[in-house]
C-alpha positions in Angstrom: -79.8 -15.9 10.8 -80.5 -12.3 11.7 -78.4 -10.2 14.0 -81.0 -10.6 16.7 -81.0 -14.4 16.2 -77.3 -14.5 16.6 -77.1 -12.3 19.7 -80.0 -14.3 21.2 -78.1 -17.5 20.5 -74.9 -16.1 22.1 -76.7 -15.0 25.2 -78.9 -18.0 25.6 -76.9 -21.0 24.3 -73.4 -20.2 25.6 -72.4 -20.0 29.3 -71.7 -16.4 30.4 -70.3 -15.1 33.7 -72.1 -11.8 33.1 -75.5 -13.5 33.0 -75.0 -16.6 35.2 -72.2 -15.7 37.6 -69.7 -18.4 38.7 -71.5 -21.2 36.8 -70.9 -19.3 33.6 -67.1 -19.0 34.2 -64.7 -21.6 32.7 -61.2 -21.6 34.1 -58.3 -22.3 31.8 -57.2 -21.5 28.2 -57.7 -24.9 26.5 -60.7 -23.9 24.5 -59.3 -20.5 23.7 -56.1 -22.1 22.3 -58.1 -24.4 20.1 -60.1 -21.5 18.8 -57.0 -19.5 18.2 -55.4 -22.4 16.3 -58.5 -22.7 14.2 -58.4 -19.1 13.1 -54.6 -19.3 12.5 -53.5 -17.2 15.5 -55.0 -13.8 14.4 -53.6 -12.0 17.5 -50.1 -12.4 16.0 -51.0 -10.1 13.1 -51.3 -6.9 15.2 -49.6 -5.3 18.2 -51.6 -5.1 21.4 -51.8 -3.4 24.8 -53.2 -5.6 27.6 -55.2 -3.9 30.4 -56.3 -5.6 33.7 -57.4 -4.4 37.1 -60.4 -4.3 39.5 -61.5 -0.8 38.6 -60.6 1.8 36.0 -59.5 -0.5 33.2 -62.3 0.6 30.9 -61.5 4.3 31.3 -57.8 3.6 30.8 -58.4 1.4 27.8 -60.7 3.9 26.1 -58.4 6.8 26.8 -55.3 5.0 25.5 -57.3 4.0 22.4 -58.5 7.5 21.8 -54.9 8.9 21.9 -53.5 6.2 19.7 -56.3 6.8 17.2 -55.7 10.6 17.1 -52.0 10.0 16.7 -52.8 8.2 13.4 -52.9 4.5 14.3 -55.6 2.1 13.2 -56.8 1.0 16.6 -58.8 -2.1 17.7 -60.6 -1.9 21.1 -61.9 -4.9 22.9 -63.8 -4.3 26.1 -66.6 -5.8 28.2 -69.4 -5.8 29.2 -71.5 -3.9 26.7 -74.2 -1.5 27.9 -76.7 -1.3 25.0 -75.5 -3.4 22.0 -73.1 -6.4 21.9 -71.2 -4.7 19.1 -69.8 -2.1 21.6 -67.3 -4.7 22.7 -65.4 -4.8 19.5 -64.5 -1.6 17.7 -62.0 -0.3 15.2 -61.3 3.4 15.3 -64.4 3.8 17.5 -66.7 2.1 15.0 -68.5 -1.0 16.3 -68.1 -4.3 14.5 -70.8 -4.6 11.9 -73.9 -6.7 12.4 -73.1 -8.5 9.1 -69.7 -9.6 10.4 -71.1 -10.9 13.7 -73.8 -12.9 11.8 -71.3 -14.3 9.2 -68.8 -15.3 11.9 -71.4 -17.3 13.9 -73.0 -18.9 10.8 -69.7 -20.0 9.4 -68.0 -21.1 12.6 -70.8 -22.5 14.7 -70.3 -26.1 13.5 -66.6 -25.9 14.6 -67.0 -24.3 18.0 -70.2 -25.9 19.3 -68.5 -29.3 20.1 -66.0 -27.3 22.2 -68.8 -25.9 24.3 -67.1 -22.5 24.6 -68.2 -19.7 26.9 -69.7 -16.5 25.6 -66.5 -14.7 26.3 -64.3 -17.3 24.5 -66.4 -17.0 21.4 -66.4 -13.2 21.6 -62.6 -13.0 22.1 -62.0 -15.2 19.1 -64.3 -13.1 17.0 -62.6 -9.9 18.2 -59.1 -11.1 17.4 -60.2 -12.4 14.0 -62.0 -9.1 13.2 -58.9 -7.0 14.2 -56.8 -9.1 11.8 -59.3 -8.8 9.0 -59.5 -5.1 9.6 -55.7 -4.7 9.5 -55.5 -2.8 12.8 -52.1 -1.5 13.7 -52.6 -2.0 17.4 -55.4 -3.4 19.6 -56.2 -2.2 23.2 -57.4 -5.4 24.9 -59.2 -5.3 28.2 -59.1 -8.4 30.4 -62.5 -10.0 31.0 -62.0 -11.4 34.4 -58.8 -11.9 36.4 -55.8 -12.1 34.0 -53.8 -15.3 34.3 -56.5 -17.6 33.0 -58.5 -15.0 31.1 -58.9 -16.0 27.4 -57.4 -12.7 26.3 -54.1 -13.8 27.9 -52.9 -15.6 24.8 -51.6 -12.3 23.5 -48.0 -11.0 23.9 -48.5 -7.3 24.1 -46.1 -4.4 23.7 -47.3 -3.1 27.1 -49.2 -4.5 30.0 -51.2 -2.3 32.4 -52.8 -3.2 35.7 -54.9 -0.3 37.1 -55.5 -1.4 40.7 -56.5 -4.3 43.0 -59.4 -4.5 45.4 -61.6 -7.4 46.6 -64.0 -8.4 43.9 -65.0 -11.7 42.3 -63.4 -13.4 45.3 -65.2 -16.7 44.7 -63.2 -17.0 41.5 -60.0 -15.0 41.9 -59.2 -15.6 45.6 -60.3 -14.3 49.0 -57.3 -12.1 49.6 -55.7 -9.1 47.9 -52.5 -11.1 47.4 -54.4 -13.9 45.6 -56.2 -11.5 43.3 -53.0 -9.6 42.5 -51.4 -13.0 41.5 -54.3 -13.6 39.1 -54.4 -10.2 37.6 -50.6 -10.1 37.5 -50.8 -13.1 35.3 -50.8 -10.8 32.3 -47.1 -9.8 33.0 -45.0 -11.3 30.2 -41.3 -11.9 29.8 -39.5 -8.8 28.8 -42.6 -6.8 28.3 -42.9 -3.5 30.4 -45.8 -3.3 32.8 -47.4 -0.2 34.3 -49.1 -0.6 37.7 -51.6 2.2 38.4 -52.1 1.8 42.2 -50.8 -0.6 44.8 -51.5 -1.6 48.3 -49.0 -3.0 50.9 -50.4 -6.5 50.1 -50.2 -6.2 46.3 -46.9 -4.4 45.5 -44.6 -7.2 46.5 -46.6 -9.6 44.4 -46.2 -7.4 41.3 -42.5 -6.9 42.0 -41.9 -10.6 42.3 -43.8 -11.4 39.1 -41.9 -8.7 37.2 -38.6 -10.0 38.4 -39.6 -13.6 37.6 -40.4 -12.5 34.0 -37.6 -10.0 33.7 -40.3 -7.4 32.9 -39.5 -3.7 33.4 -42.1 -2.5 36.0 -43.4 1.1 36.5 -45.5 2.1 39.4 -47.5 5.1 38.2 -48.2 6.3 41.8 -44.5 6.7 42.7 -43.0 10.2 42.7 -40.4 9.4 40.1 -43.0 8.0 37.8 -46.1 10.1 38.5 -47.3 12.3 35.7 -50.5 14.0 37.0 -49.9 16.6 39.7 -53.3 18.2 40.2 -56.8 17.6 39.0 -59.6 20.2 39.3 -63.2 19.6 38.3 -64.5 22.0 35.7 -68.0 23.6 36.1 -69.1 22.5 32.7 -67.9 18.9 33.3 -64.5 17.2 32.8 -61.3 17.8 34.7 -58.4 20.3 34.3 -55.0 18.6 34.8 -51.5 19.8 35.5 -48.9 17.3 34.6 -45.2 16.8 35.2 -44.0 16.6 31.6 -46.9 18.0 29.7 -48.6 21.4 29.4 -51.9 21.8 31.3 -54.8 19.9 29.6 -58.4 19.1 30.0 -59.9 15.6 30.2 -63.5 14.9 29.3 -64.2 12.1 31.7 -65.6 13.3 35.0 -65.4 11.7 38.5 -62.8 12.1 41.1 -61.5 8.6 40.4 -60.4 9.7 36.9 -57.3 11.5 38.4 -55.7 8.1 39.1 -56.9 6.6 35.8 -55.5 9.6 33.9 -52.1 9.2 35.7 -52.0 5.6 34.8 -52.9 6.5 31.2 -50.3 9.2 30.7 -47.5 7.0 32.4 -48.5 4.2 30.0 -48.2 6.5 27.0 -44.8 7.6 28.1 -43.7 4.0 28.3 -44.9 3.5 24.8 -42.7 6.4 23.7 -39.8 5.0 25.6 -40.1 1.7 23.8 -40.2 3.2 20.4 -43.8 3.9 19.8 -45.0 7.5 19.3 -41.2 8.3 19.1 -42.0 11.4 17.1 -43.1 12.9 20.4 -39.4 13.4 21.2 -38.9 15.6 18.1 -39.0 19.2 19.4 -40.6 20.4 16.2 -43.6 18.1 16.8 -44.1 18.7 20.6 -46.8 21.3 20.1 -48.6 19.2 17.6 -48.4 16.1 19.8 -49.8 18.1 22.8 -52.6 19.4 20.7 -53.5 15.9 19.5 -53.4 14.6 23.0 -55.8 17.3 24.2 -58.1 16.5 21.3 -58.2 12.9 22.2 -58.7 13.3 26.0 -61.4 16.0 25.5 -63.3 13.7 23.2 -62.8 10.1 24.5 -66.6 9.3 24.5 -67.0 10.5 20.9 -63.8 8.9 19.6 -64.3 5.5 21.3 -68.0 5.3 22.3 -67.3 5.0 26.1 -70.4 5.3 28.3 -71.4 5.1 31.9 -68.4 6.8 33.6 -70.0 9.6 35.7 -72.0 10.3 32.6 -74.3 13.3 32.8 -77.5 12.5 31.0 -79.5 15.7 31.5 -79.9 18.8 33.6 -82.8 20.1 35.7 -82.8 17.7 37.4 -79.3 16.6 36.9 -79.1 12.8 36.1 -75.8 11.0 36.3 -75.1 7.3 35.8 -71.9 5.4 36.7 -71.0 1.7 36.3 -69.0 1.5 39.6 -70.2 -1.8 41.0 -67.9 -2.8 43.9 -66.6 -1.4 47.2 -63.4 -0.1 45.4 -65.5 1.8 42.9 -68.0 3.1 45.5 -65.2 4.5 47.7 -64.8 7.0 45.0 -68.4 7.4 44.0 -69.4 8.1 47.6 -66.8 10.9 47.8 -68.1 12.3 44.5 -71.7 12.3 45.7 -70.6 14.2 48.8 -69.4 17.0 46.6 -72.8 17.3 44.7 -74.7 20.5 45.5 -78.5 20.0 45.1 -81.8 20.5 46.9 -82.4 16.8 47.3 -80.5 13.6 46.2 -82.3 10.6 44.7 -80.3 7.3 44.2 -81.5 4.6 41.9 -79.5 1.5 42.9 -79.3 -2.2 42.2 -76.5 -4.6 43.0 -75.5 -8.1 41.7 -75.5 -10.9 44.2 -71.8 -11.6 44.3 -70.8 -8.2 45.6 -70.0 -7.0 49.1 -73.4 -5.5 49.7 -72.7 -4.6 53.3 -69.5 -2.8 52.2 -71.3 -0.9 49.5 -74.3 0.1 51.7 -71.9 1.4 54.3 -70.6 3.9 51.8 -74.0 5.3 50.6 -75.1 8.8 51.7 -77.6 8.8 54.5 -79.6 11.8 53.5 -80.7 10.6 50.0 -83.9 9.0 48.9 -83.4 5.5 47.5 -85.1 3.7 44.7 -84.1 0.0 45.2 -84.3 -2.0 42.0 -82.8 -4.9 40.1 -81.3 -5.2 36.6 -82.5 -7.7 34.0 -79.9 -10.3 35.0 -80.0 -13.6 36.9 -77.2 -12.2 39.0 -79.3 -9.3 40.3 -79.9 -9.1 44.0 -83.6 -8.8 44.8 -84.7 -5.2 45.3 -86.8 -6.2 48.4 -83.7 -7.8 50.0 -81.7 -4.7 49.1 -84.2 -2.6 51.0 -83.8 -4.7 54.0 -80.0 -3.9 53.9 -80.9 -0.3 53.4 -83.2 -0.2 56.4 -80.3 -1.6 58.5 -78.1 1.3 57.5 -80.8 3.9 58.1 -81.5 4.6 54.5 -84.9 5.7 53.3 -86.4 4.2 50.1 -88.9 2.0 48.2 -88.7 -0.9 45.9 -89.2 -1.0 42.1 -89.3 -4.2 40.0 -87.3 -2.8 37.1 -84.8 -0.1 36.5 -87.0 2.0 34.1 -89.7 2.0 36.8 -87.3 3.2 39.5 -85.8 5.9 37.2 -89.4 7.1 36.3 -90.3 7.3 40.0 -87.1 9.2 40.8 -87.7 11.6 37.9 -91.3 12.2 38.9 -90.3 13.0 42.5 -87.4 15.3 41.6 -87.5 19.0 41.2 -85.3 20.9 38.7 -82.8 21.6 41.5 -82.5 17.9 42.5 -79.8 15.4 41.6 -80.5 11.8 40.5 -77.8 9.1 40.5 -78.3 5.8 38.8 -75.8 2.9 39.4 -74.7 0.2 41.8 -74.2 -2.3 38.9 -73.1 -2.1 35.3 -76.3 -3.9 34.4 -78.4 -1.2 36.1 -76.8 1.4 34.0 -77.2 -0.8 30.9 -81.0 -1.2 31.6 -81.3 2.5 32.1 -79.5 3.5 28.8 -81.4 0.8 26.9 -84.7 2.3 28.1 -83.7 5.6 26.6 -83.2 4.2 23.1 
């Protein structure tokens, strides 16, 4: 089998929530446990950090991985979804898993796992954990796929759990209330293992406190004054953000977007907890403080280069400025809409597509009224029709036209824009993926 054969097989022959929605989601850990037993529990051969949350978990995961890597650890990173190539999901020290390993894994193991009828994510998680063991990683940063309690990554016992935030998303699977979603995502809290909570709401904080108490897990609320690390965040003209911090010298972060302030706060609090639990303990050596600060700056100024992160308020070009962002739910768009309001340009063009299980009314209500819209749909069965999206847009007084594919919509926006204009591409991770693929 070639690499293309294998990825076609994975995408077409195994159920996937990303492609099919709820029909591709399998609740429970039974298959995951069987796969784990077959591969002799590979996750027990490395330490791990487990990251869940509605929004921000990708940025936090990549930032933590970048710092650990610069500090000298051999770091595995497991995230989803990918934007261009399946191999983005599984990395060691920023390098994607090889095509040869992916092919070899499927060819050797297909006869075992096919009778189990695993999902795409179950196979991918098993592959990731086995790869991290084979590559002798010191520590793996593992992002939850969906939810937490019954997510197939939840077989790990990490040294630290992180939950970035909770908002209403995937309600058909995780529950219709913030409390229910918090219970599902809080399912990664383990007995005796510290947990960092990035942001809370009045509905979610009591849930996390109760789960932590039940599991005797030390809990740290990164937003609380006694825990908070990031004090100010100022956007830099050339991109990125300048931060002042409580226990650190001023530093710059590469990742742009006003939502990154809270992500950075969660990241730095998490790193301090790792120090408190005995990891990175050399940071407490006064002779090393300057070196550690320099290494942290290096990591946070180069997250995308070190880890391969894409699609977080990513500037693609100038004149006209083109930015893409994977924010895809109301929680994400609350920040994106504020960011768009700060953009100075002659005219704003927004290429947008949304998947069908999102709160489309909620997202549309947050979109700027004075932009020109290019309604489109990603190459996914979950994509909401662009013609229906325009109907919603018309109801909110938005002006725009429909385009059958993302590349067509981007081409139309680019043709219409002057050098002083601004083009935003987003609404769905899959829209950003289609855009980035079209540039390759």
